[in-house]
N, C-alpha and C positions, 0 to 999 in steps of 0.2 A: 205143271199141274197134273194131278192124277184124275180130277173130275171138276165139274163146275163149282165155283164158290157157292156156299149155302148159308142162309141166315140161321143163327143159333136160336132155337126156341127158348123163350124166357128172357132173351136179351136181343131185342129187335135191332139194336145198333151194332151187334157183333156178327162177324162173318167168318165161317170156317173155310179155310183154304187148304185143300189137300195137295201135298207135294211129296216128292221123294228127295232126300231120305226122311224128312220130318215135315209134318203139316203145321199150320199155325192158325190162330184166331186173331183177327184184327178188329178194332173198334172204330166205327165212324164217329168222329167227334170234332166239332168246330171246322167242318169242311175238309177233314183230312183223316187218313187211316193211321192208327197207332197199334202196334203189335201188343197183344195182351199175353199170349202164350206162343212160344215157337218150338215147343218140344213134343208135339203131338205125334202119335204113331202114324205111319204112312197109310194104314188101312182105315183110319177114321174118316167116315163119309157123312155122318150126321152127329149133331150135338144138341144137348139140352142143358139148361141151367135150372136146377130144381133144389130148393132148400139149401143154398150155399154150396152145391156140388155141381161140377161139370161132368156130365155123363156122355161118353163117346160110344158110338156104335158104328160098326162097319164090318166088312168081310175081306178076306184075302184067300185066294185059291180055294173057294168054296167053304171056308170056315167062318162062322160068325164070332165076332169079338165084341166085348163090352168092357170098358174101363171107366172107373170113377175117380175123379180128382176133387179134393177139397179146394174151394176158392179162398 
């Protein structure tokens, strides 16, 4: 893990898990985690779901990155 898992804003049962080479989002459902996405960039440290989009924010080597994915 590259940092502690974080809840995804807008989806309280989703957790962002940062890892190298790729991070992932897992959903807590029926007492178990299921992977929702496993192709996230390693710099992604925060996420929000807004109007059908997954917005990732993070930094790497002092640079701020933002990436938007349609759900």
